[in-house]
PyMOL CGO cylinders between C-alpha atoms (Angstrom):
from pymol import cmd
from pymol.cgo import CYLINDER

trace = [
    CYLINDER, 37.15, -43.16, 52.38, 34.31, -44.52, 50.46, 0.3, 1, 1, 1, 1, 1, 1,
    CYLINDER, 34.31, -44.52, 50.46, 30.57, -43.78, 51.05, 0.3, 1, 1, 1, 1, 1, 1,
    CYLINDER, 30.57, -43.78, 51.05, 28.27, -45.98, 53.09, 0.3, 1, 1, 1, 1, 1, 1,
    CYLINDER, 28.27, -45.98, 53.09, 25.66, -48.39, 51.72, 0.3, 1, 1, 1, 1, 1, 1,
    CYLINDER, 25.66, -48.39, 51.72, 23.11, -46.76, 53.73, 0.3, 1, 1, 1, 1, 1, 1,
    CYLINDER, 23.11, -46.76, 53.73, 23.51, -43.33, 52.36, 0.3, 1, 1, 1, 1, 1, 1,
    CYLINDER, 23.51, -43.33, 52.36, 23.64, -44.71, 48.64, 0.3, 1, 1, 1, 1, 1, 1,
    CYLINDER, 23.64, -44.71, 48.64, 20.25, -46.53, 49.43, 0.3, 1, 1, 1, 1, 1, 1,
    CYLINDER, 20.25, -46.53, 49.43, 18.80, -43.19, 50.76, 0.3, 1, 1, 1, 1, 1, 1,
    CYLINDER, 18.80, -43.19, 50.76, 19.99, -41.44, 47.44, 0.3, 1, 1, 1, 1, 1, 1,
    CYLINDER, 19.99, -41.44, 47.44, 18.38, -44.47, 45.29, 0.3, 1, 1, 1, 1, 1, 1,
    CYLINDER, 18.38, -44.47, 45.29, 15.19, -43.32, 46.97, 0.3, 1, 1, 1, 1, 1, 1,
    CYLINDER, 15.19, -43.32, 46.97, 15.91, -39.83, 45.83, 0.3, 1, 1, 1, 1, 1, 1,
    CYLINDER, 15.91, -39.83, 45.83, 16.26, -38.36, 49.30, 0.3, 1, 1, 1, 1, 1, 1,
    CYLINDER, 16.26, -38.36, 49.30, 17.52, -34.87, 48.55, 0.3, 1, 1, 1, 1, 1, 1,
    CYLINDER, 17.52, -34.87, 48.55, 19.28, -34.48, 51.98, 0.3, 1, 1, 1, 1, 1, 1,
    CYLINDER, 19.28, -34.48, 51.98, 21.11, -37.97, 51.14, 0.3, 1, 1, 1, 1, 1, 1,
    CYLINDER, 21.11, -37.97, 51.14, 22.27, -36.37, 47.91, 0.3, 1, 1, 1, 1, 1, 1,
    CYLINDER, 22.27, -36.37, 47.91, 23.44, -33.24, 49.70, 0.3, 1, 1, 1, 1, 1, 1,
    CYLINDER, 23.44, -33.24, 49.70, 25.57, -35.19, 52.12, 0.3, 1, 1, 1, 1, 1, 1,
    CYLINDER, 25.57, -35.19, 52.12, 26.76, -37.55, 49.44, 0.3, 1, 1, 1, 1, 1, 1,
    CYLINDER, 26.76, -37.55, 49.44, 28.16, -34.63, 47.18, 0.3, 1, 1, 1, 1, 1, 1,
    CYLINDER, 28.16, -34.63, 47.18, 29.55, -32.82, 49.97, 0.3, 1, 1, 1, 1, 1, 1,
    CYLINDER, 29.55, -32.82, 49.97, 31.59, -35.79, 50.89, 0.3, 1, 1, 1, 1, 1, 1,
    CYLINDER, 31.59, -35.79, 50.89, 32.93, -36.17, 47.26, 0.3, 1, 1, 1, 1, 1, 1,
    CYLINDER, 32.93, -36.17, 47.26, 33.07, -32.37, 46.36, 0.3, 1, 1, 1, 1, 1, 1,
    CYLINDER, 33.07, -32.37, 46.36, 36.90, -31.86, 46.88, 0.3, 1, 1, 1, 1, 1, 1,
    CYLINDER, 36.90, -31.86, 46.88, 37.93, -35.18, 45.05, 0.3, 1, 1, 1, 1, 1, 1,
    CYLINDER, 37.93, -35.18, 45.05, 35.59, -34.49, 42.35, 0.3, 1, 1, 1, 1, 1, 1,
    CYLINDER, 35.59, -34.49, 42.35, 36.84, -30.72, 42.05, 0.3, 1, 1, 1, 1, 1, 1,
    CYLINDER, 36.84, -30.72, 42.05, 40.41, -31.94, 41.90, 0.3, 1, 1, 1, 1, 1, 1,
    CYLINDER, 40.41, -31.94, 41.90, 39.66, -34.40, 39.25, 0.3, 1, 1, 1, 1, 1, 1,
    CYLINDER, 39.66, -34.40, 39.25, 37.65, -31.87, 36.93, 0.3, 1, 1, 1, 1, 1, 1,
    CYLINDER, 37.65, -31.87, 36.93, 40.07, -29.04, 37.61, 0.3, 1, 1, 1, 1, 1, 1,
    CYLINDER, 40.07, -29.04, 37.61, 43.00, -31.23, 36.86, 0.3, 1, 1, 1, 1, 1, 1,
    CYLINDER, 43.00, -31.23, 36.86, 41.49, -31.79, 33.41, 0.3, 1, 1, 1, 1, 1, 1,
    CYLINDER, 41.49, -31.79, 33.41, 40.09, -28.79, 32.54, 0.3, 1, 1, 1, 1, 1, 1,
    CYLINDER, 40.09, -28.79, 32.54, 42.52, -26.39, 34.27, 0.3, 1, 1, 1, 1, 1, 1,
    CYLINDER, 42.52, -26.39, 34.27, 40.00, -23.66, 34.69, 0.3, 1, 1, 1, 1, 1, 1,
    CYLINDER, 40.00, -23.66, 34.69, 37.90, -23.18, 37.74, 0.3, 1, 1, 1, 1, 1, 1,
    CYLINDER, 37.90, -23.18, 37.74, 34.71, -22.31, 36.06, 0.3, 1, 1, 1, 1, 1, 1,
    CYLINDER, 34.71, -22.31, 36.06, 35.08, -25.05, 33.48, 0.3, 1, 1, 1, 1, 1, 1,
    CYLINDER, 35.08, -25.05, 33.48, 35.54, -27.66, 36.51, 0.3, 1, 1, 1, 1, 1, 1,
    CYLINDER, 35.54, -27.66, 36.51, 32.54, -26.34, 38.26, 0.3, 1, 1, 1, 1, 1, 1,
    CYLINDER, 32.54, -26.34, 38.26, 30.44, -26.85, 34.95, 0.3, 1, 1, 1, 1, 1, 1,
    CYLINDER, 30.44, -26.85, 34.95, 31.67, -30.22, 34.63, 0.3, 1, 1, 1, 1, 1, 1,
    CYLINDER, 31.67, -30.22, 34.63, 31.00, -31.22, 38.26, 0.3, 1, 1, 1, 1, 1, 1,
    CYLINDER, 31.00, -31.22, 38.26, 27.48, -29.90, 37.84, 0.3, 1, 1, 1, 1, 1, 1,
    CYLINDER, 27.48, -29.90, 37.84, 26.86, -32.47, 34.93, 0.3, 1, 1, 1, 1, 1, 1,
    CYLINDER, 26.86, -32.47, 34.93, 28.55, -35.13, 36.97, 0.3, 1, 1, 1, 1, 1, 1,
    CYLINDER, 28.55, -35.13, 36.97, 26.06, -34.29, 39.78, 0.3, 1, 1, 1, 1, 1, 1,
    CYLINDER, 26.06, -34.29, 39.78, 23.15, -34.46, 37.36, 0.3, 1, 1, 1, 1, 1, 1,
    CYLINDER, 23.15, -34.46, 37.36, 24.60, -38.01, 35.78, 0.3, 1, 1, 1, 1, 1, 1,
    CYLINDER, 24.60, -38.01, 35.78, 24.94, -39.39, 39.19, 0.3, 1, 1, 1, 1, 1, 1,
    CYLINDER, 24.94, -39.39, 39.19, 21.38, -38.22, 40.23, 0.3, 1, 1, 1, 1, 1, 1,
    CYLINDER, 21.38, -38.22, 40.23, 19.68, -39.79, 37.36, 0.3, 1, 1, 1, 1, 1, 1,
    CYLINDER, 19.68, -39.79, 37.36, 21.92, -42.90, 37.30, 0.3, 1, 1, 1, 1, 1, 1,
    CYLINDER, 21.92, -42.90, 37.30, 22.23, -43.76, 40.94, 0.3, 1, 1, 1, 1, 1, 1,
    CYLINDER, 22.23, -43.76, 40.94, 19.68, -46.50, 40.74, 0.3, 1, 1, 1, 1, 1, 1,
    CYLINDER, 19.68, -46.50, 40.74, 22.12, -48.48, 38.42, 0.3, 1, 1, 1, 1, 1, 1,
    CYLINDER, 22.12, -48.48, 38.42, 24.85, -48.21, 41.03, 0.3, 1, 1, 1, 1, 1, 1,
    CYLINDER, 24.85, -48.21, 41.03, 25.83, -51.80, 42.09, 0.3, 1, 1, 1, 1, 1, 1,
    CYLINDER, 25.83, -51.80, 42.09, 26.16, -51.65, 45.90, 0.3, 1, 1, 1, 1, 1, 1,
    CYLINDER, 26.16, -51.65, 45.90, 28.70, -54.58, 45.89, 0.3, 1, 1, 1, 1, 1, 1,
    CYLINDER, 28.70, -54.58, 45.89, 31.18, -52.20, 44.46, 0.3, 1, 1, 1, 1, 1, 1,
    CYLINDER, 31.18, -52.20, 44.46, 32.89, -49.15, 45.99, 0.3, 1, 1, 1, 1, 1, 1,
    CYLINDER, 32.89, -49.15, 45.99, 31.28, -45.71, 45.08, 0.3, 1, 1, 1, 1, 1, 1,
    CYLINDER, 31.28, -45.71, 45.08, 34.14, -43.47, 44.77, 0.3, 1, 1, 1, 1, 1, 1,
    CYLINDER, 34.14, -43.47, 44.77, 35.55, -45.45, 41.62, 0.3, 1, 1, 1, 1, 1, 1,
    CYLINDER, 35.55, -45.45, 41.62, 32.12, -45.34, 40.01, 0.3, 1, 1, 1, 1, 1, 1,
    CYLINDER, 32.12, -45.34, 40.01, 31.94, -41.66, 40.51, 0.3, 1, 1, 1, 1, 1, 1,
    CYLINDER, 31.94, -41.66, 40.51, 35.27, -40.95, 39.26, 0.3, 1, 1, 1, 1, 1, 1,
    CYLINDER, 35.27, -40.95, 39.26, 34.58, -43.06, 36.19, 0.3, 1, 1, 1, 1, 1, 1,
    CYLINDER, 34.58, -43.06, 36.19, 31.55, -40.79, 35.51, 0.3, 1, 1, 1, 1, 1, 1,
    CYLINDER, 31.55, -40.79, 35.51, 33.50, -37.87, 36.12, 0.3, 1, 1, 1, 1, 1, 1,
    CYLINDER, 33.50, -37.87, 36.12, 36.35, -38.94, 33.76, 0.3, 1, 1, 1, 1, 1, 1,
    CYLINDER, 36.35, -38.94, 33.76, 33.92, -39.71, 31.02, 0.3, 1, 1, 1, 1, 1, 1,
    CYLINDER, 33.92, -39.71, 31.02, 32.03, -36.38, 31.68, 0.3, 1, 1, 1, 1, 1, 1,
    CYLINDER, 32.03, -36.38, 31.68, 35.40, -34.32, 31.18, 0.3, 1, 1, 1, 1, 1, 1,
    CYLINDER, 35.40, -34.32, 31.18, 36.04, -36.31, 27.97, 0.3, 1, 1, 1, 1, 1, 1,
    CYLINDER, 36.04, -36.31, 27.97, 32.65, -35.42, 26.70, 0.3, 1, 1, 1, 1, 1, 1,
    CYLINDER, 32.65, -35.42, 26.70, 32.69, -31.87, 27.94, 0.3, 1, 1, 1, 1, 1, 1,
    CYLINDER, 32.69, -31.87, 27.94, 36.02, -31.26, 26.04, 0.3, 1, 1, 1, 1, 1, 1,
    CYLINDER, 36.02, -31.26, 26.04, 34.71, -32.83, 23.04, 0.3, 1, 1, 1, 1, 1, 1,
    CYLINDER, 34.71, -32.83, 23.04, 31.34, -30.62, 23.05, 0.3, 1, 1, 1, 1, 1, 1,
    CYLINDER, 31.34, -30.62, 23.05, 33.05, -27.54, 24.02, 0.3, 1, 1, 1, 1, 1, 1,
    CYLINDER, 33.05, -27.54, 24.02, 36.43, -27.75, 21.99, 0.3, 1, 1, 1, 1, 1, 1,
    CYLINDER, 36.43, -27.75, 21.99, 35.57, -24.51, 20.03, 0.3, 1, 1, 1, 1, 1, 1,
    CYLINDER, 35.57, -24.51, 20.03, 34.99, -22.72, 22.93, 0.3, 1, 1, 1, 1, 1, 1,
    CYLINDER, 34.99, -22.72, 22.93, 38.18, -23.24, 24.69, 0.3, 1, 1, 1, 1, 1, 1,
    CYLINDER, 38.18, -23.24, 24.69, 39.68, -19.88, 26.12, 0.3, 1, 1, 1, 1, 1, 1,
    CYLINDER, 39.68, -19.88, 26.12, 42.32, -18.87, 28.57, 0.3, 1, 1, 1, 1, 1, 1,
    CYLINDER, 42.32, -18.87, 28.57, 40.99, -17.91, 31.96, 0.3, 1, 1, 1, 1, 1, 1,
    CYLINDER, 40.99, -17.91, 31.96, 43.50, -15.36, 32.78, 0.3, 1, 1, 1, 1, 1, 1,
    CYLINDER, 43.50, -15.36, 32.78, 41.81, -14.18, 36.03, 0.3, 1, 1, 1, 1, 1, 1,
    CYLINDER, 41.81, -14.18, 36.03, 41.43, -17.82, 37.32, 0.3, 1, 1, 1, 1, 1, 1,
    CYLINDER, 41.43, -17.82, 37.32, 45.18, -18.94, 37.35, 0.3, 1, 1, 1, 1, 1, 1,
    CYLINDER, 45.18, -18.94, 37.35, 46.05, -19.63, 41.00, 0.3, 1, 1, 1, 1, 1, 1,
    CYLINDER, 46.05, -19.63, 41.00, 42.64, -19.47, 42.28, 0.3, 1, 1, 1, 1, 1, 1,
    CYLINDER, 42.64, -19.47, 42.28, 41.49, -15.70, 42.21, 0.3, 1, 1, 1, 1, 1, 1,
    CYLINDER, 41.49, -15.70, 42.21, 42.21, -12.39, 40.44, 0.3, 1, 1, 1, 1, 1, 1,
    CYLINDER, 42.21, -12.39, 40.44, 45.59, -10.40, 40.98, 0.3, 1, 1, 1, 1, 1, 1,
    CYLINDER, 45.59, -10.40, 40.98, 44.88, -7.74, 43.51, 0.3, 1, 1, 1, 1, 1, 1,
    CYLINDER, 44.88, -7.74, 43.51, 47.30, -5.06, 43.35, 0.3, 1, 1, 1, 1, 1, 1,
    CYLINDER, 47.30, -5.06, 43.35, 46.74, -3.70, 46.85, 0.3, 1, 1, 1, 1, 1, 1,
    CYLINDER, 46.74, -3.70, 46.85, 47.06, -7.25, 48.37, 0.3, 1, 1, 1, 1, 1, 1,
    CYLINDER, 47.06, -7.25, 48.37, 50.27, -7.84, 46.43, 0.3, 1, 1, 1, 1, 1, 1,
    CYLINDER, 50.27, -7.84, 46.43, 51.78, -4.49, 47.48, 0.3, 1, 1, 1, 1, 1, 1,
    CYLINDER, 51.78, -4.49, 47.48, 51.17, -5.13, 51.06, 0.3, 1, 1, 1, 1, 1, 1,
    CYLINDER, 51.17, -5.13, 51.06, 52.28, -8.75, 51.23, 0.3, 1, 1, 1, 1, 1, 1,
    CYLINDER, 52.28, -8.75, 51.23, 56.04, -9.96, 51.53, 0.3, 1, 1, 1, 1, 1, 1,
    CYLINDER, 56.04, -9.96, 51.53, 55.90, -10.79, 47.89, 0.3, 1, 1, 1, 1, 1, 1,
    CYLINDER, 55.90, -10.79, 47.89, 56.64, -8.07, 45.58, 0.3, 1, 1, 1, 1, 1, 1,
    CYLINDER, 56.64, -8.07, 45.58, 54.25, -7.07, 42.83, 0.3, 1, 1, 1, 1, 1, 1,
    CYLINDER, 54.25, -7.07, 42.83, 56.89, -8.18, 39.98, 0.3, 1, 1, 1, 1, 1, 1,
    CYLINDER, 56.89, -8.18, 39.98, 57.25, -11.71, 41.79, 0.3, 1, 1, 1, 1, 1, 1,
    CYLINDER, 57.25, -11.71, 41.79, 53.42, -11.99, 42.00, 0.3, 1, 1, 1, 1, 1, 1,
    CYLINDER, 53.42, -11.99, 42.00, 53.09, -11.17, 38.31, 0.3, 1, 1, 1, 1, 1, 1,
    CYLINDER, 53.09, -11.17, 38.31, 56.06, -13.54, 37.35, 0.3, 1, 1, 1, 1, 1, 1,
    CYLINDER, 56.06, -13.54, 37.35, 54.42, -16.33, 39.50, 0.3, 1, 1, 1, 1, 1, 1,
    CYLINDER, 54.42, -16.33, 39.50, 50.93, -16.05, 37.72, 0.3, 1, 1, 1, 1, 1, 1,
    CYLINDER, 50.93, -16.05, 37.72, 52.51, -15.66, 34.22, 0.3, 1, 1, 1, 1, 1, 1,
    CYLINDER, 52.51, -15.66, 34.22, 54.50, -19.04, 35.06, 0.3, 1, 1, 1, 1, 1, 1,
    CYLINDER, 54.50, -19.04, 35.06, 51.23, -20.78, 36.29, 0.3, 1, 1, 1, 1, 1, 1,
    CYLINDER, 51.23, -20.78, 36.29, 49.54, -19.67, 33.21, 0.3, 1, 1, 1, 1, 1, 1,
    CYLINDER, 49.54, -19.67, 33.21, 51.99, -20.96, 30.87, 0.3, 1, 1, 1, 1, 1, 1,
    CYLINDER, 51.99, -20.96, 30.87, 51.94, -24.33, 32.74, 0.3, 1, 1, 1, 1, 1, 1,
    CYLINDER, 51.94, -24.33, 32.74, 48.35, -24.58, 32.72, 0.3, 1, 1, 1, 1, 1, 1,
    CYLINDER, 48.35, -24.58, 32.72, 48.34, -23.67, 28.92, 0.3, 1, 1, 1, 1, 1, 1,
    CYLINDER, 48.34, -23.67, 28.92, 50.92, -26.43, 28.37, 0.3, 1, 1, 1, 1, 1, 1,
    CYLINDER, 50.92, -26.43, 28.37, 48.75, -28.89, 30.30, 0.3, 1, 1, 1, 1, 1, 1,
    CYLINDER, 48.75, -28.89, 30.30, 45.52, -27.94, 28.45, 0.3, 1, 1, 1, 1, 1, 1,
    CYLINDER, 45.52, -27.94, 28.45, 47.30, -28.55, 25.17, 0.3, 1, 1, 1, 1, 1, 1,
    CYLINDER, 47.30, -28.55, 25.17, 48.17, -32.02, 26.02, 0.3, 1, 1, 1, 1, 1, 1,
    CYLINDER, 48.17, -32.02, 26.02, 46.04, -34.92, 24.17, 0.3, 1, 1, 1, 1, 1, 1,
    CYLINDER, 46.04, -34.92, 24.17, 42.97, -35.72, 26.05, 0.3, 1, 1, 1, 1, 1, 1,
    CYLINDER, 42.97, -35.72, 26.05, 44.13, -39.28, 26.93, 0.3, 1, 1, 1, 1, 1, 1,
    CYLINDER, 44.13, -39.28, 26.93, 47.34, -38.01, 28.47, 0.3, 1, 1, 1, 1, 1, 1,
    CYLINDER, 47.34, -38.01, 28.47, 45.88, -35.10, 30.19, 0.3, 1, 1, 1, 1, 1, 1,
    CYLINDER, 45.88, -35.10, 30.19, 43.16, -37.16, 32.02, 0.3, 1, 1, 1, 1, 1, 1,
    CYLINDER, 43.16, -37.16, 32.02, 45.84, -39.92, 32.89, 0.3, 1, 1, 1, 1, 1, 1,
    CYLINDER, 45.84, -39.92, 32.89, 48.30, -37.40, 34.27, 0.3, 1, 1, 1, 1, 1, 1,
    CYLINDER, 48.30, -37.40, 34.27, 45.22, -35.69, 36.30, 0.3, 1, 1, 1, 1, 1, 1,
    CYLINDER, 45.22, -35.69, 36.30, 44.17, -38.91, 37.89, 0.3, 1, 1, 1, 1, 1, 1,
    CYLINDER, 44.17, -38.91, 37.89, 47.78, -39.89, 38.52, 0.3, 1, 1, 1, 1, 1, 1,
    CYLINDER, 47.78, -39.89, 38.52, 49.11, -36.78, 40.06, 0.3, 1, 1, 1, 1, 1, 1,
    CYLINDER, 49.11, -36.78, 40.06, 46.02, -34.83, 41.32, 0.3, 1, 1, 1, 1, 1, 1,
    CYLINDER, 46.02, -34.83, 41.32, 44.09, -37.75, 42.53, 0.3, 1, 1, 1, 1, 1, 1,
    CYLINDER, 44.09, -37.75, 42.53, 46.77, -39.77, 43.43, 0.3, 1, 1, 1, 1, 1, 1,
    CYLINDER, 46.77, -39.77, 43.43, 45.46, -42.76, 42.01, 0.3, 1, 1, 1, 1, 1, 1,
    CYLINDER, 45.46, -42.76, 42.01, 47.38, -46.07, 41.26, 0.3, 1, 1, 1, 1, 1, 1,
    CYLINDER, 47.38, -46.07, 41.26, 47.88, -47.27, 37.83, 0.3, 1, 1, 1, 1, 1, 1,
    CYLINDER, 47.88, -47.27, 37.83, 45.47, -50.10, 38.33, 0.3, 1, 1, 1, 1, 1, 1,
    CYLINDER, 45.47, -50.10, 38.33, 42.81, -47.67, 39.70, 0.3, 1, 1, 1, 1, 1, 1,
    CYLINDER, 42.81, -47.67, 39.70, 43.14, -45.41, 36.57, 0.3, 1, 1, 1, 1, 1, 1,
    CYLINDER, 43.14, -45.41, 36.57, 42.88, -48.47, 34.19, 0.3, 1, 1, 1, 1, 1, 1,
    CYLINDER, 42.88, -48.47, 34.19, 39.66, -49.46, 36.03, 0.3, 1, 1, 1, 1, 1, 1,
    CYLINDER, 39.66, -49.46, 36.03, 38.28, -45.95, 36.04, 0.3, 1, 1, 1, 1, 1, 1,
    CYLINDER, 38.28, -45.95, 36.04, 38.89, -45.40, 32.37, 0.3, 1, 1, 1, 1, 1, 1,
    CYLINDER, 38.89, -45.40, 32.37, 38.19, -48.91, 31.38, 0.3, 1, 1, 1, 1, 1, 1,
    CYLINDER, 38.19, -48.91, 31.38, 41.74, -49.13, 29.77, 0.3, 1, 1, 1, 1, 1, 1,
    CYLINDER, 41.74, -49.13, 29.77, 44.46, -51.74, 29.89, 0.3, 1, 1, 1, 1, 1, 1,
    CYLINDER, 44.46, -51.74, 29.89, 47.22, -51.36, 32.37, 0.3, 1, 1, 1, 1, 1, 1,
    CYLINDER, 47.22, -51.36, 32.37, 49.85, -51.00, 29.75, 0.3, 1, 1, 1, 1, 1, 1,
    CYLINDER, 49.85, -51.00, 29.75, 47.81, -48.09, 28.01, 0.3, 1, 1, 1, 1, 1, 1,
    CYLINDER, 47.81, -48.09, 28.01, 47.38, -46.40, 31.29, 0.3, 1, 1, 1, 1, 1, 1,
    CYLINDER, 47.38, -46.40, 31.29, 51.22, -46.44, 31.81, 0.3, 1, 1, 1, 1, 1, 1,
    CYLINDER, 51.22, -46.44, 31.81, 52.08, -45.58, 28.30, 0.3, 1, 1, 1, 1, 1, 1,
    CYLINDER, 52.08, -45.58, 28.30, 49.74, -42.62, 28.47, 0.3, 1, 1, 1, 1, 1, 1,
    CYLINDER, 49.74, -42.62, 28.47, 51.21, -41.24, 31.63, 0.3, 1, 1, 1, 1, 1, 1,
    CYLINDER, 51.21, -41.24, 31.63, 54.90, -41.64, 30.41, 0.3, 1, 1, 1, 1, 1, 1,
    CYLINDER, 54.90, -41.64, 30.41, 54.16, -40.17, 27.07, 0.3, 1, 1, 1, 1, 1, 1,
    CYLINDER, 54.16, -40.17, 27.07, 51.93, -37.29, 28.66, 0.3, 1, 1, 1, 1, 1, 1,
    CYLINDER, 51.93, -37.29, 28.66, 54.91, -36.54, 31.07, 0.3, 1, 1, 1, 1, 1, 1,
    CYLINDER, 54.91, -36.54, 31.07, 57.31, -36.49, 28.21, 0.3, 1, 1, 1, 1, 1, 1,
    CYLINDER, 57.31, -36.49, 28.21, 55.20, -34.30, 26.08, 0.3, 1, 1, 1, 1, 1, 1,
    CYLINDER, 55.20, -34.30, 26.08, 54.73, -32.03, 28.94, 0.3, 1, 1, 1, 1, 1, 1,
    CYLINDER, 54.73, -32.03, 28.94, 58.40, -31.81, 29.69, 0.3, 1, 1, 1, 1, 1, 1,
    CYLINDER, 58.40, -31.81, 29.69, 59.11, -31.17, 26.09, 0.3, 1, 1, 1, 1, 1, 1,
    CYLINDER, 59.11, -31.17, 26.09, 56.55, -28.03, 25.95, 0.3, 1, 1, 1, 1, 1, 1,
    CYLINDER, 56.55, -28.03, 25.95, 57.89, -26.60, 29.12, 0.3, 1, 1, 1, 1, 1, 1,
    CYLINDER, 57.89, -26.60, 29.12, 61.59, -27.10, 27.72, 0.3, 1, 1, 1, 1, 1, 1,
    CYLINDER, 61.59, -27.10, 27.72, 60.66, -25.20, 24.59, 0.3, 1, 1, 1, 1, 1, 1,
    CYLINDER, 60.66, -25.20, 24.59, 59.26, -22.20, 26.68, 0.3, 1, 1, 1, 1, 1, 1,
    CYLINDER, 59.26, -22.20, 26.68, 62.23, -22.15, 28.88, 0.3, 1, 1, 1, 1, 1, 1,
    CYLINDER, 62.23, -22.15, 28.88, 60.15, -23.34, 31.92, 0.3, 1, 1, 1, 1, 1, 1,
    CYLINDER, 60.15, -23.34, 31.92, 62.00, -26.55, 32.21, 0.3, 1, 1, 1, 1, 1, 1,
    CYLINDER, 62.00, -26.55, 32.21, 65.80, -26.57, 32.15, 0.3, 1, 1, 1, 1, 1, 1,
    CYLINDER, 65.80, -26.57, 32.15, 67.47, -29.52, 30.63, 0.3, 1, 1, 1, 1, 1, 1,
]
cmd.load_cgo(trace, "trace")
């Protein structure tokens, strides 16, 4: 799915309704990309807000002969990288956002899943999220685009403006590093 030229042209005229339509069509993909990079809901939403501002300001430079979604993903990927660089000292764990929402004791007790299983699952998700977040930036972003966005290697290379070999290498190294980190914590059996 890509965005129509007519909608892009309306956005270039700074039509607010057109921007609302544009962003609503891209919101899910954009959130997946940002969340895959940040591994934190609030951070992903902050990054999305920055992407929206950048798109609003730079829509005039969009080349209508190209597809919009890859252009948007390139802006989002660069924004993720910049956000990480700018907020590196402020990284923190978001215990209440692992898995989407906070642990609710009453919901867990009334469900078929025991409270103990719920706590174990959330702890597991938290440990995986930490392992992903600790990956070097290039690996984390490449893995997010490949596995969360289901982008091809060629699309990732174009989005990140990297050679195809570098993308393949970053994904392979990122997977291996993630595997080793999960093995060291006992989450991945050899």
